[in-house]
C-alpha positions in Angstrom: -230.7 -241.7 177.2 -227.6 -240.5 179.0 -225.7 -243.5 177.5 -226.6 -242.4 174.0 -225.5 -238.8 174.7 -222.2 -240.0 176.1 -221.6 -242.1 173.0 -222.5 -239.2 170.7 -220.1 -236.9 172.5 -217.3 -239.5 172.2 -218.0 -239.9 168.5 -218.0 -236.2 168.0 -214.7 -235.9 169.8 -213.1 -238.7 167.7 -214.3 -237.2 164.4 -213.3 -233.7 165.5 -209.9 -234.8 166.5 -209.4 -236.6 163.1 -210.6 -233.6 161.1 -208.5 -231.2 163.2 -205.4 -233.3 162.8 -205.9 -233.4 159.0 -206.4 -229.6 158.9 -203.3 -229.1 161.0 -201.3 -231.4 158.7 -202.5 -229.7 155.6 -201.6 -226.3 157.1 -198.1 -227.5 158.0 -197.6 -229.0 154.5 -198.7 -225.7 152.9 -196.3 -223.8 155.1 -193.5 -226.2 154.2 -194.2 -226.0 150.5 -194.5 -222.2 150.7 -191.1 -222.0 152.3 -189.5 -224.4 149.8 -187.4 -222.7 147.0 -188.8 -222.9 143.4 -187.5 -226.0 141.6 -185.3 -225.6 138.6 -184.8 -228.2 135.9 -181.5 -229.0 134.3 -181.2 -228.4 130.5 -178.6 -227.9 127.9 -178.8 -224.9 125.6 -177.4 -223.5 122.4 -177.4 -220.0 120.9 -179.2 -219.6 117.7 -176.9 -218.2 115.0 -177.5 -217.3 111.4 -175.4 -219.1 108.8 -175.5 -220.2 105.2 -177.7 -223.2 104.4 -177.2 -225.3 101.2 -180.6 -226.9 100.5 -180.7 -230.2 98.6 -183.3 -232.5 97.1 -182.9 -236.0 98.5 -183.3 -239.1 96.2 -182.2 -242.7 96.1 -181.2 -245.0 93.3 -178.8 -247.6 92.1 -175.4 -247.2 90.3 -175.3 -248.2 86.7 -172.2 -248.5 84.4 -171.7 -246.2 81.4 -172.1 -249.3 79.3 -172.6 -252.9 80.4 -173.4 -256.1 78.7 -173.3 -259.8 79.4 -171.3 -261.5 76.6 -173.2 -264.4 75.1 -172.9 -266.6 72.0 -175.1 -266.6 68.9 -174.3 -270.1 67.8 -173.6 -273.5 69.5 -170.1 -275.0 69.5 -167.1 -276.2 71.4 -164.8 -273.5 72.9 -161.5 -273.6 71.1 -159.7 -270.7 72.8 -160.4 -268.2 75.7 -158.4 -265.1 75.2 -159.1 -263.1 78.4 -158.5 -263.4 82.1 -161.2 -262.8 84.7 -161.1 -259.2 86.0 -158.9 -258.0 83.2 -159.2 -254.8 81.1 -160.0 -255.3 77.5 -160.2 -253.1 74.4 -162.9 -252.7 71.8 -162.9 -255.5 69.2 -160.4 -257.5 71.2 -161.0 -261.2 70.8 -162.4 -262.8 73.9 -163.4 -266.3 72.9 -163.4 -268.5 69.8 -165.5 -271.5 69.0 -164.4 -274.5 66.9 -164.9 -273.5 63.2 -162.8 -276.0 61.3 -165.7 -277.2 59.1 -166.7 -273.6 58.2 -163.1 -272.7 57.4 -162.8 -275.8 55.1 -166.0 -274.8 53.3 -164.7 -271.3 52.9 -161.4 -272.5 51.3 -163.4 -274.7 49.0 -165.6 -271.8 47.9 -162.7 -269.4 47.5 -160.8 -272.0 45.4 -163.8 -272.2 42.9 -164.2 -268.5 42.8 -161.5 -267.6 40.2 -162.8 -270.2 37.7 -166.4 -268.9 38.2 -165.3 -265.3 37.7 -163.3 -266.2 34.6 -166.2 -268.1 33.1 -168.5 -265.1 33.8 -166.2 -262.6 32.2 -165.6 -264.9 29.2 -169.3 -265.5 28.7 -170.0 -261.8 29.0 -167.6 -261.1 26.1 -169.1 -263.9 24.0 -172.6 -262.7 24.7 -171.7 -259.2 23.4 -170.4 -260.8 20.2 -173.6 -262.8 19.9 -171.7 -266.1 20.1 -173.8 -267.5 23.0 -177.3 -267.3 24.1 -178.7 -265.1 26.8 -179.5 -268.1 28.9 -175.9 -269.4 29.0 -174.7 -265.9 30.0 -177.3 -265.6 32.8 -176.3 -269.0 34.2 -172.6 -268.0 34.3 -173.5 -264.7 35.9 -175.7 -266.4 38.5 -173.1 -269.0 39.4 -170.4 -266.4 39.9 -172.5 -264.1 42.1 -174.0 -267.0 44.1 -170.5 -268.3 44.9 -169.4 -264.8 46.0 -172.5 -264.6 48.3 -171.7 -268.1 49.7 -168.2 -266.9 50.6 -169.5 -263.8 52.4 -172.0 -266.0 54.3 -169.2 -268.4 55.4 -167.1 -265.5 56.5 -170.0 -264.1 58.5 -170.6 -267.5 60.1 -166.9 -267.8 61.1 -167.0 -264.3 62.5 -170.1 -265.1 64.6 -168.1 -268.0 66.1 -165.4 -265.4 67.3 -166.7 -263.3 70.2 -165.1 -259.9 70.5 -165.4 -257.0 73.0 -168.0 -254.5 71.8 -166.3 -251.6 73.8 -163.5 -250.9 76.2 -164.1 -252.1 79.7 -163.4 -254.5 82.5 -164.6 -258.2 82.3 -165.8 -260.0 85.3 -165.5 -263.7 86.2 -165.8 -266.0 83.2 -168.5 -268.7 83.4 -167.2 -271.1 80.7 -164.2 -273.3 80.3 -161.9 -274.4 77.4 -163.4 -277.4 75.5 -166.9 -276.8 76.8 -169.8 -277.2 74.5 -172.1 -274.2 74.8 -175.5 -273.4 73.4 -176.7 -270.0 71.9 -177.4 -267.5 74.7 -174.9 -269.0 77.2 -173.5 -266.3 79.5 -169.8 -266.1 79.0 -168.7 -263.1 81.0 -169.9 -259.7 82.2 -168.3 -256.6 80.5 -168.7 -253.1 81.9 -167.3 -249.7 81.1 -166.8 -248.2 84.5 -164.9 -245.1 83.7 -168.1 -243.1 84.0 -171.0 -244.4 86.2 -174.6 -243.3 86.1 -177.2 -243.0 88.8 -180.9 -243.1 87.8 -183.3 -241.8 90.4 -186.7 -240.2 90.7 -187.9 -236.9 92.1 -191.4 -235.6 92.7 -193.0 -233.5 89.9 -193.2 -230.6 92.4 -189.3 -230.4 92.3 -189.0 -230.2 88.5 -188.6 -226.4 88.6 -185.5 -226.8 90.9 -183.5 -229.2 88.7 -181.8 -228.7 85.3 -179.1 -230.3 83.1 -175.6 -229.8 84.4 -176.7 -229.3 88.0 -174.3 -230.6 90.7 -175.2 -233.8 92.5 -173.5 -235.4 95.5 -173.6 -239.2 95.7 -173.1 -241.2 98.8 -172.8 -245.0 99.0 -172.7 -247.3 102.0 -169.2 -248.6 101.1 -167.7 -245.1 101.5 -170.2 -243.3 103.8 -168.0 -240.3 104.4 -166.9 -239.8 100.8 -169.1 -237.7 98.5 -168.9 -238.5 94.8 -169.5 -235.5 92.7 -171.6 -235.7 89.5 -173.9 -233.7 87.3 -177.4 -234.3 86.0 -177.1 -235.5 82.4 -180.7 -236.3 81.5 -184.2 -235.6 82.6 -187.2 -237.8 81.5 -189.5 -235.6 79.4 -192.6 -237.2 80.8 -193.9 -237.5 84.4 -195.3 -240.9 85.5 -199.0 -240.1 85.8 -199.5 -242.9 88.3 -196.8 -241.9 90.8 -196.2 -238.2 89.9 -192.5 -238.9 89.7 -190.0 -238.0 87.0 -186.8 -240.0 86.2 -183.5 -238.2 86.4 -180.0 -239.5 85.4 -176.7 -238.2 86.8 -173.2 -238.9 85.5 -170.5 -239.6 88.1 -166.8 -239.9 87.1 -165.2 -243.1 88.5 -161.6 -242.3 88.1 -160.5 -244.3 91.1 -162.8 -247.2 90.4 -164.5 -247.1 93.8 -168.1 -247.2 92.4 -169.5 -250.5 91.2 -172.7 -251.1 89.3 -175.6 -252.2 91.4 -174.6 -250.2 94.5 -177.4 -248.5 96.4 -176.8 -244.7 96.5 -178.3 -241.6 98.0 -178.3 -238.5 95.8 -178.2 -234.9 97.1 -179.2 -232.5 94.3 -177.5 -229.2 95.3 -179.8 -226.1 95.2 -178.7 -222.4 95.5 -177.2 -221.4 98.9 -179.5 -219.6 101.3 -177.8 -216.9 103.4 -178.5 -215.8 107.0 -180.5 -218.9 108.0 -181.2 -220.2 111.5 -179.8 -223.7 112.0 -180.5 -225.7 115.1 -179.7 -229.2 116.4 -182.6 -231.6 115.7 -182.8 -232.4 119.4 -184.0 -228.8 120.1 -187.2 -229.5 118.2 -190.2 -231.0 120.1 -192.4 -232.7 117.5 -196.1 -233.0 118.4 -199.4 -233.6 116.7 -200.3 -229.9 117.1 -197.1 -228.6 115.6 -193.4 -228.3 116.2 -192.0 -226.1 119.0 -188.9 -225.1 120.9 -188.2 -223.7 124.3 -186.5 -220.3 124.4 -184.6 -219.5 127.6 -184.3 -216.0 128.9 -183.7 -214.2 132.2 -186.7 -212.6 134.1 -186.6 -209.4 136.2 -185.2 -211.4 139.2 -182.3 -212.8 137.1 -183.8 -216.3 137.0 -183.5 -218.3 133.8 -186.9 -219.3 132.6 -188.2 -220.9 129.3 -191.0 -220.0 127.0 -192.5 -222.3 124.4 -192.4 -221.1 120.8 -194.0 -222.7 117.7 -191.5 -223.0 114.9 -191.7 -223.9 111.2 -189.2 -226.6 110.3 -187.6 -226.9 106.9 -185.1 -229.4 105.5 -183.2 -231.7 107.8 -179.6 -232.7 107.2 -177.7 -235.0 109.5 -178.2 -233.8 113.1 -179.1 -230.2 111.9 -182.4 -228.7 110.9 -183.3 -225.6 109.0 -185.7 -223.3 110.9 -187.9 -221.2 108.6 -189.6 -219.2 111.4 -190.1 -219.0 115.1 -186.5 -218.5 116.3 -184.3 -215.4 116.0 -180.6 -215.1 115.9 -179.1 -214.7 119.3 -181.8 -216.5 121.2 -180.9 -219.2 123.7 -182.6 -222.5 122.7 -183.0 -225.6 124.9 -181.5 -228.7 123.2 -182.2 -231.3 125.8 -184.3 -231.8 129.0 -187.6 -230.6 127.4 -189.6 -233.5 128.8 -190.3 -231.8 132.2 -190.6 -228.3 130.9 -193.6 -226.0 130.5 -194.1 -222.3 130.0 -192.2 -220.0 132.5 -190.6 -222.8 134.6 -187.2 -222.1 136.0 -184.2 -223.9 134.5 -180.5 -224.2 135.0 -177.9 -224.8 132.3 -175.7 -227.9 132.7 -172.9 -229.2 130.5 -173.5 -232.6 128.8 -171.8 -234.4 125.9 -174.5 -237.0 125.6 -175.8 -235.4 122.4 -172.5 -235.4 120.7 -172.0 -238.0 118.0 -169.3 -240.5 118.8 -166.2 -240.5 116.6 -166.8 -244.2 115.8 -170.0 -246.2 115.7 -169.8 -248.7 118.6 -169.8 -252.4 117.5 -172.8 -254.5 118.6 
């Protein structure tokens, strides 16, 4: 019995010492934590300022020429002459290519040689018919022969003209796809001809934006070949019908191409310029925290002790442009907004402002 009591006392002493040590440790930890200064988190900030904001409707499309056509042939034949150089500028009705037409020219000369005699016979028979010297049948035969020969001559001229390919409008030709002496079939692609003095961009916008666009409205065009160069144009046509399946309407803009930088087929981004909005709050996009429950920012301000603390505010975000975002509500001019370091923040935590250039865009995009 005494043995069990001794063992029980020893067990109680052991458990008591462990529990006492844990309580002592927790007390010391609490005292240490209580004596520690409140942590502050490094952040970068910016001051919200009101400025003008130029809204725009974003769209994408492909550049088209003012006029463009692939020159082809209507008839088969051997190429007798090529009267243009690849990449050259040509004028309307300038001869580009001629097919061999020796047979047609010979037939034309033969018909033209018979024409005076047929015309003289027709005029002579007409006078004799008026006098009653010949029958109506003989006069009709002479008349039919004359007009039939005249029609044959016109047909031969048209045939020869079809064997001569001319430029339908002023423009620039591309690379020719045929060679001198080559036999070509109808429909063979000879060369591409485009009028590039004025380019066109065809794009689509949602039907909800129809009220914001009109003819003559300014449009800025950007292409990947010249990413920092805006090409200014104007809306020249708006499709009268909305596509009932997609809810989109087609729009066309004309873009002057005086320096010849734009080429047909280029992918382009269009910014349809809307009226300027004054006194708007513009912030860097990094200041916005996007969540499933809404968009918010952290506003920094000093408390009664002079410490800088943050408060989370829900904002309504408008249009984005580059690294900037238009704030519709939630931020007032003059407020200090956190632009980086939001990951560890929560309401009323203490922060300190640090300088950082990590958010600045580099002057040149680094090569991979």
